[in-house]
C-alpha positions in Angstrom: 124.2 101.6 112.8 124.2 98.8 115.7 127.0 97.3 116.8 126.7 93.0 116.4 125.5 92.7 120.1 123.0 95.1 119.8 120.2 94.7 119.2 118.4 97.4 116.6 116.4 99.7 117.8 112.6 101.7 117.1 113.0 105.3 118.2 109.5 106.6 119.8 108.8 109.9 121.9 109.0 109.9 125.3 106.0 112.5 125.0 103.5 110.6 122.0 102.1 114.7 122.4 103.6 115.1 118.7 102.7 112.1 117.5 98.5 112.4 118.5 99.4 115.7 117.6 100.0 114.7 114.1 97.4 112.0 114.1 94.6 114.2 114.6 95.6 117.1 112.5 94.6 113.7 109.6 91.4 113.6 110.7 90.4 116.9 111.5 91.2 119.3 108.3 89.3 117.4 106.1 86.6 117.4 107.6 87.1 121.1 108.1 87.4 121.2 104.7 84.8 119.6 103.9 82.4 122.1 105.9 83.1 124.8 104.6 82.1 122.6 101.2 79.0 122.3 102.4 78.9 125.9 103.2 79.2 126.6 99.8 82.8 128.4 101.5 84.9 127.4 98.4 83.4 126.0 96.0 84.2 124.7 92.6 87.2 123.6 91.3 88.7 125.6 93.8 87.2 122.6 96.4 87.6 119.8 94.1 91.1 120.7 93.9 91.2 121.3 97.6 89.6 118.4 98.4 91.5 115.9 96.5 95.3 117.2 97.2 93.4 116.7 100.9 92.3 114.1 101.2 95.3 111.6 99.0 97.7 113.8 101.2 96.2 112.7 104.5 96.8 108.7 103.3 100.1 109.0 101.9 100.9 110.2 105.1 98.8 107.4 107.1 100.6 104.7 104.8 104.0 106.4 105.2 103.8 106.3 108.6 102.4 102.9 108.8 104.9 101.8 106.9 108.3 103.1 108.6 106.5 101.6 111.5 107.1 97.6 109.9 109.8 97.6 108.6 111.2 98.5 112.0 109.4 96.4 113.9 109.6 93.5 110.5 114.2 94.1 111.0 113.4 93.7 114.8 111.6 90.6 114.8 114.4 89.7 112.2 116.9 89.4 114.5 118.4 85.9 115.8 118.9 87.0 118.5 115.0 88.6 119.6 113.6 86.1 121.7 110.4 84.5 120.3 108.0 86.0 123.2 108.6 89.2 122.0 107.9 89.5 118.3 107.9 87.3 115.5 107.7 87.2 111.7 105.3 85.3 110.0 105.5 82.7 107.6 
């Protein structure tokens, strides 16, 4: 919670490794699933289900992460104490 004299804060990790690991997993898992499907290690309905669930899961996780960051930036930009050189709201 912020007081009257405090600008809202965006929480960032001091070490970006966790964010990089999450992004790497989101990118590698669909490739691994596609490879396993191509080699026929998983077939039929199982392959279709895994592909759909993993695919949609990756998309949804990425969109939620992006939306969360965008909302944080918009709240900072809309604060009257934030200089225009730092952030502005697009019309």
